[in-house]
C-alpha positions as CSV (number, residue, x, y, z in Angstrom):
1,M,6.4,22.9,-11.0
2,L,5.9,23.3,-7.1
3,Y,4.5,20.6,-4.9
4,F,3.1,20.8,-1.4
5,D,0.8,18.9,1.1
6,L,-2.5,20.7,2.1
7,S,-5.2,18.6,3.7
8,L,-7.9,20.7,5.2
9,N,-10.5,19.5,7.7
10,A,-13.7,20.4,5.7
11,P,-14.4,18.6,2.5
12,E,-15.9,21.7,1.0
13,E,-12.4,23.5,1.7
14,N,-10.5,20.7,0.0
15,L,-12.6,21.0,-3.1
16,A,-12.5,24.8,-3.0
17,S,-8.7,24.7,-2.8
18,D,-8.4,22.9,-6.1
19,E,-10.6,25.5,-7.9
20,A,-8.6,28.3,-6.2
21,L,-5.3,27.0,-7.3
22,C,-6.5,26.8,-10.9
23,E,-7.8,30.4,-10.6
24,L,-4.4,31.5,-9.3
25,S,-2.6,30.1,-12.3
26,E,-5.1,31.3,-14.9
27,A,-4.7,34.9,-13.4
28,G,-1.0,34.7,-13.8
29,A,-0.3,34.6,-10.1
30,A,1.1,30.9,-9.9
31,A,2.8,28.5,-12.2
32,E,2.2,24.7,-12.6
33,T,1.5,23.0,-9.2
34,L,1.2,19.6,-7.6
35,R,-0.8,19.3,-4.4
36,F,-1.4,16.2,-2.2
37,W,-4.2,15.8,0.3
38,E,-6.2,13.2,2.3
39,A,-9.6,13.9,3.9
40,P,-9.8,13.1,7.6
41,G,-13.5,11.9,7.2
42,Y,-15.6,10.3,4.6
43,F,-17.5,12.2,1.9
44,V,-19.0,11.6,-1.6
45,V,-17.9,13.7,-4.5
46,L,-20.1,13.8,-7.6
47,G,-18.6,14.7,-11.0
48,Y,-19.9,18.0,-12.2
49,A,-22.7,16.6,-14.4
50,N,-23.6,13.5,-12.3
51,K,-27.2,13.0,-11.2
52,R,-27.1,12.8,-7.4
53,A,-30.0,10.4,-6.9
54,A,-28.8,8.1,-9.6
55,E,-25.2,7.8,-8.4
56,V,-25.5,7.8,-4.6
57,N,-27.3,5.9,-1.8
58,L,-28.6,9.1,-0.3
59,D,-30.5,7.5,2.6
60,F,-27.4,5.6,3.7
61,C,-25.3,8.8,3.5
62,Q,-27.8,10.8,5.4
63,R,-28.2,8.3,8.2
64,N,-24.4,8.0,8.6
65,G,-23.6,11.7,8.3
66,I,-21.6,11.3,5.0
67,P,-21.7,14.6,3.0
68,V,-22.6,14.5,-0.6
69,L,-20.8,17.2,-2.6
70,R,-20.1,18.2,-6.3
71,R,-16.8,19.1,-7.7
72,C,-16.1,21.5,-10.6
73,S,-14.6,18.8,-12.9
74,G,-16.1,16.0,-14.8
75,G,-15.8,12.2,-14.4
76,G,-17.7,9.9,-12.0
77,T,-18.8,9.8,-8.5
78,V,-16.4,8.7,-5.9
79,L,-16.1,8.2,-2.1
80,Q,-13.2,9.9,-0.4
81,G,-11.6,9.7,3.1
82,P,-8.9,8.1,5.1
83,G,-6.8,5.7,3.1
84,C,-7.6,7.5,-0.2
85,L,-4.7,9.8,-1.3
86,S,-5.9,12.7,-3.5
87,Y,-3.7,14.8,-5.8
88,T,-4.2,18.0,-7.8
89,L,-2.2,19.1,-10.8
90,I,-2.5,22.5,-12.3
91,L,-0.9,22.3,-15.8
92,S,-0.1,24.9,-18.4
93,I,-2.1,24.4,-21.6
94,D,0.0,26.9,-23.6
95,R,3.4,25.3,-22.8
96,V,2.5,21.8,-24.2
97,P,0.6,22.0,-27.5
98,S,-0.9,18.5,-27.0
99,R,-2.7,19.7,-24.0
100,Q,-5.2,21.4,-26.2
101,S,-6.8,18.1,-26.5
102,I,-8.7,16.4,-23.5
103,T,-7.8,13.0,-24.6
104,A,-4.0,13.8,-25.2
105,T,-3.9,15.4,-21.7
106,N,-5.5,12.2,-20.2
107,Q,-2.9,10.1,-21.9
108,E,0.0,12.3,-20.8
109,V,-0.8,12.3,-17.1
110,L,-1.8,8.5,-17.0
111,R,1.3,7.5,-18.8
112,K,3.5,9.5,-16.4
113,H,1.7,8.0,-13.4
114,Q,1.7,4.6,-14.8
115,A,5.5,4.7,-15.2
116,A,6.0,6.2,-11.8
117,L,3.8,3.7,-9.9
118,S,4.7,0.5,-11.7
119,P,8.0,0.1,-9.7
120,L,6.1,0.3,-6.4
121,V,3.9,-2.7,-7.1
122,S,4.5,-6.3,-8.0
123,S,2.9,-6.1,-11.4
124,L,2.5,-3.7,-14.3
125,V,0.1,-0.7,-13.9
126,H,-2.4,-0.5,-16.7
127,Q,-4.3,2.3,-18.2
128,Q,-7.9,1.3,-18.4
129,G,-10.9,3.2,-19.8
130,Q,-10.3,6.9,-20.5
131,T,-9.1,8.0,-17.1
132,D,-8.4,4.9,-14.8
133,L,-5.2,3.2,-13.6
134,A,-5.6,-0.4,-12.6
135,L,-3.6,-3.5,-11.7
136,G,-5.0,-6.0,-14.3
137,E,-8.7,-5.5,-14.4
138,R,-9.1,-3.8,-11.0
139,K,-9.1,-0.1,-10.6
140,F,-7.2,1.8,-7.9
141,S,-7.1,5.3,-9.5
142,G,-9.7,7.5,-11.1
143,N,-9.1,11.0,-12.6
144,A,-10.9,14.0,-14.0
145,Q,-10.1,17.4,-15.4
146,R,-11.4,20.9,-15.8
147,R,-10.1,23.2,-18.5
148,Q,-9.7,27.0,-18.6
149,K,-8.1,29.1,-21.3
150,R,-4.4,28.9,-20.2
151,F,-4.3,26.3,-17.4
152,L,-6.2,23.1,-16.6
153,L,-7.0,21.3,-13.4
154,F,-6.3,17.5,-13.4
155,H,-7.0,15.8,-10.2
156,G,-7.7,12.2,-9.1
157,T,-7.3,9.7,-6.2
158,F,-5.4,6.6,-5.3
159,L,-6.9,3.9,-3.2
160,L,-4.2,2.9,-0.9
161,N,-5.8,1.5,2.3
162,F,-9.4,2.4,1.9
163,D,-12.7,0.8,3.2
164,L,-14.0,-0.6,0.0
165,D,-17.1,-2.1,1.7
166,L,-18.2,1.4,2.5
167,I,-18.1,2.3,-1.2
168,E,-20.5,-0.5,-1.9
169,K,-22.9,1.0,0.8
170,T,-22.6,4.7,-0.3
171,L,-22.6,4.5,-4.2
172,R,-24.9,2.9,-6.5
173,M,-23.8,1.3,-9.7
174,P,-22.5,4.1,-12.0
175,S,-24.8,5.3,-14.7
176,R,-21.9,5.2,-17.0
177,Q,-19.0,2.8,-16.8
178,P,-16.0,1.6,-18.9
179,D,-16.2,-1.6,-20.8
180,Y,-13.6,-3.3,-18.7
181,R,-15.7,-3.0,-15.6
182,A,-18.1,-5.6,-17.0
183,H,-20.9,-4.6,-14.6
184,R,-18.9,-5.8,-11.6
185,S,-19.8,-4.5,-8.1
186,H,-17.6,-1.9,-6.5
187,T,-15.8,-4.4,-4.3
188,D,-15.1,-6.7,-7.3
189,F,-14.0,-3.9,-9.5
190,L,-11.9,-1.8,-7.1
191,M,-8.8,-2.6,-5.1
192,N,-6.3,-1.0,-2.7
193,L,-2.7,-0.4,-4.0
194,N,-1.4,-1.2,-0.4
195,V,1.6,1.2,-0.9
196,P,2.5,3.9,1.7
197,A,1.2,7.3,0.8
198,E,4.7,8.8,1.1
199,Q,6.0,6.4,-1.5
200,V,3.3,7.4,-4.0
201,K,3.9,11.1,-3.3
202,Q,7.6,10.7,-3.9
203,A,7.1,8.8,-7.1
204,L,4.9,11.5,-8.5
205,V,7.2,14.3,-7.4
206,E,10.0,12.7,-9.3
207,A,7.8,12.0,-12.3
208,W,6.8,15.7,-12.5
209,T,10.3,17.0,-11.5
210,A,8.5,19.1,-8.9
211,K,10.2,21.2,-6.3
212,P,9.0,21.9,-2.8
213,G,7.0,25.1,-2.3
214,R,3.5,26.6,-2.1
215,P,1.8,29.2,-4.3
216,C,0.2,32.1,-2.7
217,L,-3.1,30.5,-2.1
218,R,-5.5,32.9,-0.5
219,E,-7.3,31.6,2.5
220,D,-10.1,34.0,2.1
221,R,-10.8,32.9,-1.5
222,V,-10.9,29.2,-0.4
223,Q,-13.2,30.0,2.3
224,L,-15.5,32.0,0.0
225,L,-15.7,29.2,-2.5
226,A,-16.3,26.7,0.2
227,R,-19.1,28.6,1.9
228,E,-20.9,30.1,-1.1
229,K,-20.4,27.2,-3.6
230,Y,-19.3,23.9,-2.3
231,A,-21.4,24.0,0.9
232,Q,-24.6,25.0,-0.9
233,E,-27.4,22.7,-1.7
234,S,-28.1,24.6,-4.9
235,W,-24.7,23.6,-6.1
236,N,-24.6,20.0,-4.7
237,A,-28.1,19.1,-5.8
238,K,-28.1,20.9,-9.1
239,F,-28.6,17.6,-11.0
């Protein structure tokens, strides 16, 4: 597995890069990959099937110039931006038979991240719900996946030093929530890990035994996806 940092200025380009990386591996032009990135500005990201009006305070986002985009993977709606470390994993399905199962893949990745991050904090990291990591009952990491025939995209976020109050203003209560949330507000449910990003990156690099390097990610493909998919209202407002 190779790992690299790639944070682009436009949120559409960051989302497009994840899809383009998965395409590369599926086409046989790249192997397993770990990418880290952090957005310079705030933007909302809907899970593929989320209904925009139900999940997002659209008036607030419009007044404050916060884009509302849609990603290609499932999961819930999140706010991303400074203080939120994002990661992307491109994993082979063929190489590990258990990855044929969505649930088993979730468990594999979350167990690995749980073990990697627990030494960085003062208490045990817990797996909660289907795709969350938490300290006690408070979530700091959400994750999602998109599956193709030979490779899958597994990506997520770590709240490190994020403006949690802004989440309360931009996102409505989610239409679907895990039982452990117990209908708590965003500020009561979420927390910052308060660990430097470089420590989190190093822990994940070691967990995945990744080596520095970068696949041949084509800039023209990223720009095309960003322009013709992720920047289009027909995609972002499809539900």
